[in-house]
C-alpha positions in Angstrom: 89.7 124.6 76.9 92.0 124.4 80.0 95.1 126.2 78.5 92.9 129.2 77.8 92.0 129.7 81.4 95.2 128.3 82.9 97.8 130.4 81.1 100.4 129.8 83.9 99.9 126.1 83.4 99.5 125.6 87.2 96.8 123.0 86.8 94.2 125.1 88.5 91.7 127.8 87.5 90.9 130.9 89.6 87.3 132.1 90.0 88.0 135.4 88.2 89.5 133.6 85.1 86.7 131.0 85.1 84.0 133.7 85.3 85.2 135.4 82.1 85.5 132.1 80.3 82.2 130.4 81.5 80.3 133.6 80.7 80.9 132.9 77.0 78.6 129.9 77.3 75.6 132.2 77.1 74.1 130.8 80.4 72.7 133.1 83.0 74.7 134.2 86.1 72.3 132.2 88.3 73.0 128.9 86.4 76.7 129.6 86.2 76.8 130.2 89.9 75.2 126.9 90.5 77.7 125.2 88.2 80.6 126.8 90.0 79.2 125.7 93.4 78.9 122.1 92.3 82.4 122.1 90.7 84.2 123.9 93.5 83.8 121.1 95.9 86.0 122.5 98.7 84.7 126.1 98.3 88.1 127.7 97.9 87.3 129.6 94.8 89.8 127.6 92.7 89.2 124.6 90.4 91.7 121.9 89.8 91.8 120.2 86.4 89.2 117.5 87.4 86.8 120.1 88.9 87.2 122.3 85.8 86.1 119.4 83.6 83.1 118.9 85.9 82.2 122.6 85.3 82.5 122.2 81.5 80.3 119.1 81.6 77.7 120.9 83.6 77.7 123.8 81.1 77.1 121.2 78.4 74.2 119.8 80.4 72.6 123.2 80.9 73.0 124.1 77.2 71.2 120.9 76.3 68.2 121.4 78.6 69.3 119.0 81.4 69.2 119.8 85.1 72.4 121.3 86.5 73.2 118.6 89.0 75.9 116.0 89.6 73.4 113.3 88.6 73.5 114.7 85.0 77.2 114.3 84.7 76.9 110.7 83.3 74.3 111.6 80.7 75.5 111.8 77.0 75.6 115.4 75.9 77.4 117.2 73.0 80.5 119.3 74.0 79.9 122.7 75.6 79.6 125.7 73.2 81.4 128.9 73.9 81.1 132.1 71.7 84.2 134.1 71.2 84.8 135.4 67.7 88.5 136.1 68.5 89.2 132.4 69.2 88.0 129.9 66.6 89.0 127.1 69.0 86.2 128.0 71.3 83.5 127.6 68.7 82.2 124.1 68.9 79.5 123.1 66.5 77.3 125.6 64.5 76.7 129.1 65.8 73.3 129.5 67.4 72.0 131.7 64.6 72.4 128.7 62.2 70.7 126.2 64.4 67.3 125.0 63.2 64.5 126.0 65.6 63.4 123.2 67.9 59.7 124.1 67.4 58.5 122.1 64.3 56.5 123.9 61.7 53.4 121.7 62.2 53.5 122.4 65.9 53.9 126.1 65.3 50.7 126.1 63.3 48.8 124.7 66.3 50.5 127.1 68.8 49.6 130.0 66.5 46.0 129.0 66.4 45.9 129.0 70.3 47.7 132.3 70.3 45.1 133.9 68.0 42.2 132.5 70.0 43.4 134.4 73.0 42.8 137.8 71.4 46.3 139.2 71.2 46.7 143.0 71.3 49.2 144.4 68.8 50.6 140.9 68.4 51.2 140.4 72.1 49.5 138.4 74.9 49.6 139.7 78.5 50.4 137.4 81.4 46.7 137.4 82.4 45.7 135.9 79.0 48.5 133.3 79.0 47.9 132.2 82.6 44.7 130.2 82.1 46.4 128.3 79.3 49.4 127.4 81.4 47.4 126.5 84.5 45.2 124.3 82.3 48.2 122.0 81.9 47.9 121.1 85.6 51.7 121.4 85.9 53.2 122.6 89.2 53.2 126.4 89.6 57.0 126.6 90.0 57.4 124.8 86.7 55.0 127.1 85.0 56.8 130.1 86.5 60.0 128.8 84.8 58.2 128.2 81.5 57.1 131.9 81.6 60.5 133.2 82.5 62.2 131.2 79.7 59.6 132.1 77.1 59.4 135.9 77.8 62.8 136.3 76.0 62.7 140.0 75.8 61.5 140.4 79.4 58.6 142.7 78.5 56.0 140.9 80.5 54.2 139.9 77.3 54.5 137.0 74.8 54.6 137.5 71.1 53.7 134.7 68.6 57.2 133.1 68.7 57.6 133.4 72.5 54.2 131.8 73.0 55.3 128.9 70.8 58.3 128.5 73.1 56.0 128.4 76.1 53.7 125.8 74.6 56.7 123.7 73.5 58.1 123.7 77.1 54.7 122.9 78.5 54.3 119.9 76.2 57.8 118.8 77.0 57.0 119.0 80.8 53.8 117.0 80.2 55.9 114.3 78.6 58.0 114.2 81.8 61.0 116.0 80.2 62.7 118.4 82.6 62.2 122.1 81.9 65.7 123.6 81.4 67.2 126.1 83.7 68.1 128.3 80.8 66.8 128.4 77.2 68.8 126.1 74.9 70.1 127.9 71.8 68.0 125.7 69.5 64.8 126.9 71.3 65.5 130.6 70.9 63.2 131.7 68.0 65.3 132.8 64.9 63.6 136.2 65.2 65.2 136.7 68.7 68.7 135.5 68.0 71.6 137.9 68.1 75.3 137.7 68.7 76.2 137.4 72.4 78.3 140.3 73.7 80.5 139.6 76.6 80.2 142.5 79.1 83.4 144.1 80.4 82.6 143.9 84.1 82.2 140.3 85.2 80.2 139.5 88.3 81.7 137.0 90.6 80.4 133.5 90.1 79.6 131.9 93.4 75.8 132.0 94.0 76.1 133.2 97.5 75.0 136.5 96.1 71.5 137.8 96.5 70.6 137.2 92.9 69.4 133.6 93.6 66.8 135.0 96.0 65.2 137.6 93.8 61.6 137.0 93.2 60.8 137.0 89.5 57.7 138.8 88.3 56.6 135.8 86.1 55.9 133.7 89.2 53.5 136.3 90.4 51.2 135.8 87.5 51.0 132.2 88.4 50.1 132.6 92.0 49.0 129.3 93.6 45.8 130.8 94.8 44.5 130.9 91.2 42.0 128.1 90.7 43.0 125.5 88.2 39.5 125.2 86.8 39.9 128.3 84.5 
């Protein structure tokens, strides 16, 4: 990967070049900002070869549902995946549209039964209807907020049948003490929601000193800690 972002062969990568390249991982700006902060150890906005490899390793961790932290660097993960149809060298493994869905068929049947029992309207469940189910898991509210954020893939404040299955899958993973990922792994995106990733022309700067990391997300609001857990 390094020659593609270090065309001058200077042994270092500038933030602007890295932003364009890392964006092709499909991870959110928030996660990429965290990856950059961890990799750019001296805060100069430039990565040397070793730091760039750390960034790639953290991308692979995030894509496979692991925490973006230095402690994840020694865990075994597949190589990072980058989508760029103009460069076959960047494509590692199968495209996300060909990945089998992580939600097994027998589990999907169970999740669908729960979905139907909550009286969906036009095939959708509002946050108010999903909230008691999530709270019933007794998981921490911040974890449940992340579950909602990841499962509401189209960001409409409602969950359809497939999105609800993603939420249930993440809840059961968390109950098994598996970490809830910072961004939705490609294998967890329902086939009905998969589409080719388009890389926008204007790239935001990566370092997460921007205000984005402090935005309050609506999903957390539906899981306010005041809500009793006995529902």
